[in-house]
C-alpha positions as CSV (number, residue, x, y, z in Angstrom):
1,M,-31.2,-7.1,21.4
2,E,-33.1,-6.7,18.1
3,L,-32.0,-4.1,15.6
4,N,-35.2,-2.2,16.0
5,E,-34.4,-1.6,19.7
6,K,-31.0,-0.1,19.0
7,S,-30.3,3.6,18.7
8,D,-29.2,5.4,15.5
9,E,-25.6,5.6,16.8
10,E,-25.5,1.9,17.6
11,L,-26.8,1.1,14.2
12,K,-24.1,3.2,12.5
13,K,-21.4,1.4,14.5
14,I,-22.8,-1.9,13.4
15,M,-22.8,-0.8,9.8
16,I,-19.2,0.3,10.0
17,S,-18.2,-3.0,11.6
18,L,-19.9,-4.7,8.6
19,C,-17.9,-2.5,6.2
20,I,-21.0,-0.5,5.1
21,I,-19.6,3.0,4.5
22,W,-22.3,5.4,3.3
23,D,-20.9,8.9,4.1
24,T,-18.2,9.2,1.5
25,D,-19.0,12.9,0.9
26,M,-17.5,14.5,4.0
27,K,-18.7,18.0,3.2
28,N,-22.4,16.9,2.9
29,P,-22.7,13.5,4.6
30,K,-25.6,11.4,3.5
31,Q,-28.3,10.8,6.1
32,L,-29.9,7.4,6.3
33,S,-33.3,6.6,7.9
34,R,-33.5,3.8,10.5
35,L,-35.3,1.6,8.1
36,E,-32.5,2.0,5.5
37,M,-29.8,1.2,8.1
38,I,-31.6,-1.9,9.4
39,D,-32.2,-3.1,5.8
40,R,-28.5,-2.7,4.9
41,I,-27.4,-4.4,8.1
42,E,-29.6,-7.4,7.6
43,E,-28.7,-7.7,3.9
44,R,-24.9,-7.7,4.7
45,Q,-25.4,-10.2,7.6
46,N,-27.3,-12.6,5.2
47,E,-24.6,-12.2,2.5
48,I,-21.8,-13.1,5.1
49,A,-23.8,-16.1,6.3
50,Y,-24.3,-17.4,2.7
51,Y,-20.6,-16.8,1.8
52,Q,-19.4,-18.7,4.9
53,E,-21.8,-21.5,4.1
54,D,-20.4,-21.7,0.5
55,L,-16.9,-21.6,1.9
56,E,-17.6,-24.6,4.1
57,N,-19.4,-26.6,1.4
58,D,-17.0,-25.9,-1.5
59,T,-15.2,-28.7,-3.3
60,L,-11.8,-27.5,-1.9
61,S,-13.0,-28.1,1.7
62,N,-14.9,-31.3,1.0
63,Y,-11.9,-33.6,1.0
64,S,-12.2,-37.3,1.6
65,Q,-10.0,-39.4,3.8
66,M,-6.5,-39.5,2.3
67,V,-5.7,-43.0,1.0
68,G,-2.3,-44.7,1.3
69,I,-1.0,-42.6,4.2
70,R,-0.3,-44.5,7.4
71,L,0.7,-41.6,9.6
72,P,-2.0,-40.1,11.9
73,V,-3.6,-36.9,10.6
74,L,-2.3,-34.8,13.5
75,V,1.3,-35.9,12.8
76,I,0.9,-34.9,9.1
77,I,-0.5,-31.5,10.1
78,D,2.4,-30.9,12.4
79,I,4.9,-31.8,9.6
80,V,3.2,-29.4,7.2
81,R,3.3,-26.7,9.9
82,Y,6.9,-27.4,10.6
83,A,7.8,-27.1,6.8
84,W,5.8,-23.8,6.5
85,E,7.4,-22.2,9.6
86,M,10.9,-23.3,8.6
87,D,10.6,-21.9,5.1
88,T,8.9,-18.6,6.1
89,M,10.9,-18.2,9.3
90,N,7.8,-17.5,11.4
91,G,6.3,-19.1,14.5
92,R,8.5,-21.3,16.5
93,Y,11.4,-21.1,14.1
94,K,11.9,-17.4,13.6
95,Y,15.0,-17.6,15.8
96,R,17.4,-20.3,14.7
97,V,21.0,-20.9,13.8
98,C,21.3,-21.2,10.0
99,G,23.6,-20.4,7.2
100,P,23.4,-17.1,5.2
101,Y,20.4,-16.8,3.0
102,D,20.5,-15.2,-0.4
103,K,18.4,-12.0,-0.7
104,D,16.5,-13.3,-3.8
105,V,15.5,-16.4,-1.8
106,L,14.1,-14.2,1.0
107,V,12.1,-12.1,-1.3
108,G,10.2,-15.0,-2.8
109,R,10.2,-17.2,0.3
110,Y,6.4,-17.7,0.4
111,K,6.3,-19.2,-3.0
112,W,7.3,-22.7,-2.0
113,A,5.4,-22.5,1.3
114,L,2.1,-21.7,-0.5
115,S,2.7,-24.6,-2.9
116,L,2.1,-26.9,0.1
117,G,-1.6,-26.1,-0.5
118,L,-1.4,-27.7,-3.9
119,V,-0.6,-31.2,-2.5
120,C,-4.1,-32.0,-1.5
121,K,-7.4,-30.4,-0.3
122,R,-6.6,-31.0,3.3
123,F,-3.2,-29.2,3.0
124,F,-4.9,-26.3,1.2
125,N,-7.5,-26.0,4.0
126,L,-4.7,-26.0,6.6
127,V,-2.7,-23.3,4.7
128,R,-5.9,-21.2,4.2
129,S,-7.2,-21.5,7.8
130,S,-4.2,-21.4,10.1
131,L,-0.8,-21.0,8.3
132,F,-1.1,-18.0,5.9
133,K,-1.5,-15.3,8.5
134,R,0.7,-12.5,7.2
135,V,-0.3,-10.5,4.0
136,N,1.3,-7.5,2.4
137,L,-0.8,-5.7,-0.2
138,Y,1.1,-2.9,-2.1
139,S,0.4,-1.3,-5.5
140,F,3.2,0.6,-7.1
141,S,0.7,2.3,-9.3
142,I,-0.9,4.0,-6.3
143,G,2.4,4.8,-4.5
144,T,2.4,7.1,-1.5
145,H,-0.7,9.3,-2.2
146,D,-0.6,12.7,-0.4
147,G,-3.8,14.3,-1.6
148,P,-7.5,13.8,-1.1
149,Y,-8.7,10.3,-1.7
150,D,-9.3,9.7,-5.5
151,D,-11.6,6.7,-6.1
152,R,-10.9,6.8,-9.8
153,K,-7.2,6.1,-9.1
154,A,-7.7,3.4,-6.5
155,R,-10.8,1.7,-7.8
156,S,-9.3,-0.8,-10.2
157,H,-6.6,-1.9,-7.8
158,A,-9.0,-2.1,-4.9
159,D,-11.5,-4.2,-6.9
160,D,-8.8,-6.6,-8.1
161,A,-7.7,-7.2,-4.5
162,S,-11.3,-7.5,-3.3
163,R,-12.2,-10.1,-6.0
164,H,-9.0,-12.0,-5.4
165,I,-9.8,-12.3,-1.7
166,N,-13.4,-13.3,-2.4
167,N,-12.3,-16.2,-4.6
168,I,-12.9,-19.6,-3.0
169,A,-9.5,-20.8,-4.3
170,C,-7.6,-17.8,-2.7
171,A,-5.4,-18.8,0.3
172,M,-5.8,-15.4,1.9
173,K,-8.9,-16.1,4.0
174,Q,-8.0,-15.7,7.7
175,P,-4.9,-13.6,8.0
176,T,-4.2,-11.7,11.3
177,H,-1.3,-9.5,10.1
178,L,-1.9,-7.0,7.2
179,S,0.3,-4.3,5.6
180,L,-1.1,-2.1,2.9
181,Q,-1.5,1.5,1.7
182,C,-4.1,3.8,3.2
183,T,-5.6,4.5,-0.2
184,L,-5.9,0.8,-1.0
185,L,-7.6,0.1,2.4
186,I,-10.2,2.8,1.8
187,G,-10.8,1.7,-1.7
188,I,-11.5,-1.9,-0.6
189,A,-13.6,-0.8,2.4
190,L,-15.8,1.5,0.2
191,K,-16.9,-1.3,-2.2
192,P,-15.9,-4.6,-0.5
193,S,-16.7,-8.2,-1.5
194,I,-18.1,-10.3,1.2
195,G,-14.8,-12.2,1.4
196,A,-13.0,-8.9,1.9
197,V,-15.4,-7.9,4.8
198,I,-14.5,-11.2,6.6
199,F,-10.9,-10.7,5.7
200,L,-10.8,-7.2,7.4
201,Q,-12.7,-8.3,10.4
202,G,-10.1,-10.9,11.3
203,I,-7.1,-8.5,11.3
204,T,-5.4,-8.0,14.6
205,K,-2.1,-6.3,13.5
206,L,-2.2,-3.6,10.8
207,R,0.6,-1.6,9.2
208,L,-0.5,1.4,7.1
209,V,1.8,2.9,4.5
210,G,1.3,6.2,2.7
211,R,-0.1,9.6,3.7
212,T,-3.6,10.1,5.1
213,L,-4.0,13.8,4.2
214,S,-7.6,15.0,3.7
215,Y,-9.3,11.6,4.2
216,N,-9.0,10.9,7.9
217,N,-12.8,10.3,8.3
218,L,-12.8,7.7,5.5
219,L,-9.8,6.0,7.1
220,Q,-11.5,6.0,10.5
221,S,-14.5,4.2,9.0
222,A,-12.2,1.7,7.3
223,L,-10.4,1.0,10.6
224,G,-13.8,0.6,12.3
225,V,-14.3,-2.6,10.3
226,M,-11.4,-4.2,12.1
227,V,-13.2,-5.0,15.3
228,N,-10.4,-7.2,16.6
229,L,-7.5,-4.7,15.9
230,E,-4.9,-4.8,18.6
231,S,-1.8,-3.3,16.9
232,L,-1.5,-0.3,14.5
233,V,1.7,0.9,12.9
234,L,1.6,4.1,10.9
235,Y,4.5,4.5,8.4
236,N,5.0,7.7,6.3
237,T,1.6,9.0,7.3
238,E,2.9,12.4,8.3
239,D,-0.4,13.9,9.4
240,I,-2.0,13.8,12.8
241,L,-4.4,10.8,12.8
242,S,-7.2,11.7,15.1
243,G,-9.8,9.0,14.9
244,V,-7.4,6.0,14.9
245,Y,-8.6,4.9,18.3
246,Q,-10.2,1.5,18.6
247,P,-11.4,0.0,21.9
248,S,-9.3,-3.2,21.4
249,L,-6.1,-1.3,20.4
250,K,-3.2,-2.1,22.7
251,H,-0.1,-1.3,20.5
252,L,0.4,2.0,18.6
253,S,3.5,3.0,16.7
254,F,4.5,5.9,14.5
255,L,7.5,5.4,12.2
256,D,8.0,8.9,11.0
257,H,7.7,12.5,12.0
258,L,4.4,14.1,12.8
259,K,3.4,17.7,12.3
260,E,3.3,20.1,15.2
261,G,1.1,18.7,18.0
262,G,2.8,15.2,17.8
263,P,0.8,12.2,18.9
264,M,-0.9,14.1,21.7
265,V,-4.0,14.7,19.6
266,V,-4.3,11.0,18.9
267,L,-3.5,9.8,22.5
268,D,-6.0,12.1,24.1
269,E,-8.7,9.9,22.7
270,F,-7.5,6.7,24.3
271,T,-9.5,5.5,27.3
272,N,-8.0,2.0,27.4
273,P,-4.3,1.5,28.4
274,I,-1.7,1.3,25.6
275,Q,0.9,-1.4,26.3
276,T,3.3,-0.6,23.4
277,L,3.9,2.8,22.0
278,G,6.3,4.0,19.4
279,L,6.7,7.8,19.2
280,P,8.1,9.8,16.2
281,G,10.7,12.6,16.4
282,K,9.3,15.9,17.5
283,H,11.8,18.8,17.1
284,N,14.0,19.1,20.2
285,L,11.2,19.3,22.8
286,P,10.4,16.6,25.4
287,I,7.2,14.6,24.7
288,Q,4.9,14.9,27.6
289,L,2.2,12.2,27.8
290,P,-0.7,12.1,30.2
291,I,0.3,10.3,33.4
292,N,-2.6,7.8,33.0
293,I,-1.2,6.7,29.6
294,A,2.5,6.9,30.5
295,S,2.1,4.8,33.7
296,Q,0.5,1.9,31.7
297,I,3.1,1.6,28.9
298,K,5.3,-1.5,29.0
299,K,7.3,-1.1,25.7
300,L,8.3,2.3,24.4
301,R,10.2,3.6,21.4
302,I,11.2,7.2,21.7
303,P,13.8,9.6,20.3
304,S,16.5,10.2,22.8
305,H,16.1,14.0,22.7
306,N,12.4,13.8,23.4
307,I,12.6,12.1,26.8
308,P,10.9,14.3,29.4
309,P,12.5,15.2,32.8
310,D,9.9,13.2,34.8
311,F,10.5,10.1,32.7
312,A,11.5,7.8,35.5
313,S,8.6,8.7,37.8
314,N,5.9,8.5,35.2
315,Y,6.8,5.3,33.2
316,T,6.6,3.0,36.2
317,S,5.4,-0.1,34.2
318,L,8.0,0.2,31.5
319,W,10.3,-2.8,31.0
320,K,11.5,-2.3,27.4
321,L,13.0,1.0,26.2
322,H,14.1,1.6,22.6
323,L,16.0,4.9,22.0
324,T,16.2,6.4,18.5
325,N,18.1,9.3,16.9
326,I,21.1,8.9,19.3
327,G,23.4,9.4,16.4
328,Y,22.1,12.9,15.9
329,Y,21.6,14.3,19.3
330,G,23.8,12.3,21.6
331,T,22.9,10.9,25.1
332,K,23.9,13.7,27.5
333,N,21.5,14.1,30.4
334,I,18.9,11.7,29.0
335,L,18.5,9.7,32.2
336,S,19.2,11.4,35.5
337,T,17.5,8.8,37.8
338,T,17.9,5.1,38.2
339,M,15.1,3.0,36.7
340,D,15.0,-0.5,38.2
341,N,12.0,-1.6,36.1
342,I,13.8,-1.6,32.7
343,T,15.2,-5.0,31.7
344,Y,15.4,-4.6,27.9
345,L,17.3,-1.7,26.2
346,A,17.6,-1.2,22.5
347,A,19.3,1.8,20.8
348,E,20.1,3.2,17.4
349,I,23.6,4.7,17.4
350,T,25.5,5.8,14.3
351,N,28.3,7.8,15.9
352,P,31.2,6.2,17.8
353,I,31.4,9.2,20.2
354,H,27.8,8.9,21.1
355,R,28.2,5.1,21.5
356,K,30.8,5.8,24.2
357,E,28.4,8.3,25.9
358,Y,25.6,5.7,25.7
359,F,27.6,3.2,27.8
360,E,28.7,5.9,30.3
361,E,25.5,7.9,30.6
362,I,22.5,5.5,30.1
363,I,23.4,1.9,31.0
364,P,24.6,2.6,34.5
365,H,21.1,4.0,35.3
366,L,19.5,0.6,34.4
367,P,20.8,-1.9,37.1
368,S,18.2,-4.6,36.2
369,L,19.2,-4.8,32.5
370,T,19.3,-8.3,31.2
371,I,18.9,-7.8,27.4
372,L,20.9,-5.3,25.3
373,E,20.1,-4.8,21.6
374,D,22.1,-2.7,19.1
375,Y,19.8,-1.7,16.2
376,R,22.6,-0.1,14.1
377,H,25.5,-2.6,14.6
378,N,26.7,-2.1,11.0
379,Y,28.1,1.2,12.3
380,C,30.3,-0.7,14.8
381,K,33.4,-1.5,12.9
382,D,36.4,-3.8,13.6
383,E,34.4,-7.0,14.3
384,C,32.4,-5.6,17.3
385,H,35.5,-4.3,19.1
386,I,34.1,-0.8,19.7
387,F,30.8,-2.3,21.1
388,C,32.6,-4.9,23.3
389,N,35.3,-2.6,24.6
390,N,32.7,-0.3,26.0
391,L,30.9,-3.2,27.6
392,L,34.0,-4.6,29.1
393,K,35.0,-1.2,30.4
394,L,31.6,-0.8,32.0
395,N,31.9,-4.3,33.5
396,N,35.4,-3.6,34.9
397,N,34.2,-0.4,36.6
398,N,31.3,-2.3,38.2
399,Q,33.5,-5.1,39.4
400,N,36.0,-2.6,40.9
401,N,33.1,-0.9,42.7
402,N,31.3,-4.0,43.9
403,N,34.4,-6.2,44.3
404,N,32.8,-9.3,42.7
405,N,33.1,-11.6,39.7
406,N,30.3,-12.4,37.3
407,D,32.0,-15.4,35.7
408,G,32.3,-13.6,32.4
409,M,28.8,-12.1,32.4
410,V,28.9,-8.4,31.5
411,N,27.1,-6.2,34.0
412,G,24.3,-8.8,34.5
413,I,23.4,-8.8,30.8
414,K,22.4,-12.3,29.7
415,T,21.4,-11.7,26.1
416,I,23.0,-9.4,23.5
417,I,21.2,-8.8,20.1
418,L,23.0,-7.3,17.1
419,R,20.9,-6.0,14.2
420,S,22.2,-4.8,10.9
421,P,21.0,-4.4,7.3
422,F,21.2,-7.5,5.1
423,F,23.0,-6.5,2.0
424,N,26.1,-8.8,1.9
425,R,27.6,-11.7,3.8
426,N,29.8,-9.5,6.0
427,N,26.9,-9.0,8.4
428,F,27.4,-12.6,9.5
429,K,31.0,-12.0,10.6
430,H,30.1,-10.4,13.9
431,S,32.0,-12.2,16.7
432,L,31.7,-11.2,20.3
433,A,34.3,-13.9,21.3
434,R,37.0,-12.3,19.1
435,A,36.3,-9.0,20.7
436,G,36.7,-10.3,24.2
437,L,33.2,-11.6,25.2
438,S,34.0,-15.3,24.9
439,N,31.1,-16.4,27.2
440,Y,28.4,-15.1,24.7
441,K,27.6,-17.6,21.9
442,A,25.4,-17.1,18.9
443,T,22.2,-19.0,19.5
444,G,19.9,-17.8,16.7
445,Q,19.2,-15.4,13.9
446,R,16.2,-13.9,12.3
447,F,15.6,-12.1,9.0
448,I,13.2,-9.0,9.3
449,K,11.6,-7.7,6.1
450,H,10.9,-4.0,5.6
451,E,9.3,-2.3,2.6
452,F,12.2,-2.8,0.3
453,S,15.0,-4.2,2.4
454,F,16.0,-6.8,5.0
455,D,17.6,-6.7,8.4
456,I,19.4,-9.6,10.1
457,K,19.0,-10.0,13.8
458,I,21.6,-12.2,15.6
459,V,21.1,-13.4,19.2
460,F,24.0,-14.1,21.5
461,S,23.3,-15.8,24.8
462,Y,25.4,-16.0,27.9
463,T,26.9,-19.4,28.5
464,R,28.7,-20.1,31.7
465,K,31.4,-22.8,31.8
466,L,31.5,-24.8,35.0
467,P,34.9,-26.0,36.5
468,M,36.1,-29.5,35.7
469,V,34.4,-32.2,37.8
470,T,35.7,-35.8,37.9
471,G,37.6,-35.4,34.7
472,Q,34.6,-34.1,32.8
473,S,33.4,-30.6,31.8
474,K,29.8,-29.6,31.5
475,K,28.4,-26.6,29.7
476,I,25.0,-25.1,30.8
477,K,23.1,-22.7,28.6
478,F,20.6,-20.4,30.3
479,I,17.6,-19.2,28.4
480,F,15.8,-16.2,30.0
481,T,12.2,-15.5,29.2
482,K,10.3,-12.2,29.6
483,D,9.1,-13.1,33.0
484,S,12.6,-13.8,34.1
485,K,12.0,-17.6,34.5
486,V,15.1,-19.6,33.9
487,L,15.2,-22.8,31.8
488,D,18.3,-25.0,32.0
489,Q,19.4,-27.0,29.0
């Protein structure tokens, strides 16, 4: 359909998707004629086409056949990808058994990986197009802004970022994961370079930091540029963000407290199902979501004291449950009905008394549980004995009731994940075997970066020892995937 045949509202949506934001004055929004809108759209489309043509024809992309290398090109590309993923701990190698890393090495871990692009033009093109997918833009000068958007304060930083992205020699060309401040995002979107427009259009996972007070409409326009956005995480935003809805959005997470009204104002706008939802704390009242939203959620993070009475009947598609704030409110009367659909349970527990309640009040209501994750395992002292003793007690009670033997598997749980802050090497001394769970072996670990800190996530998998056969013993490791398929190794 030609632009002349589209309505004014359709033209405005196209303009926003091309990062053409004209109504910066929210009190007196500027009105554009149809001719002005069509001219701006065509001008931006031509600019993007010229930029992409220049990007394809630049000297960094026009590499000749590499001389003196006998390996096939596909093998070389796979080696470079392997080196990148091993150094950055992404992709296929984010879970792996390895020695302790020094924190300083983790902070600068992309420095060596990006240097792969300096080897030759082919490597640079590979890094730029398919390897460098995660970008974190943060300006300490802007900080966490809590007032109306101030273009004078954000302009220089936004222009620097926009020019850098627009540079042909910049490796940040096609990322899919982006973390940045709300103020910086709006500043870039108001006066973007063509490279920045293409940069924002390709983002599928966005993490926003900083408050959004008084400029929700500007933020809504900036988010409208990200036509492929699937996941949105709001950190320290504090206000109710009406207008964050995007048709392609499938995952929404709040990492702090919202004001009165909670996420309901936001969620009421959603017409497509949300598969993953992370809810903030909301006083001591249950969070009631519309049934059409609750019934479609597959992964949920929710404070333990906000679980509603009809939780089991409404969240019928849920398979992963993450409970927060257990250390403050306890676990009494959280679940009163058995939920067979939940197979993955994670919890943040800081109090030993509540840890005992957690094993007695919650886990027995989840008979299909196969993965158990402890988000605050640094609060479990004595080399995991508190955690393991509660598991073994639960297992013994079930065996007495069912009169069976699970060959060392605790309550049907096949994978145990322990997460704790990475600030010293003591985090690597967790041992389930010493605490009595000898059939669970460490099979991998992953470092997770937050704003200014790191967590370490250690995975323990159940390993069943078979009896001796013809003088030999065989050990079989079971790896369970999300769809419960079993792979033998």
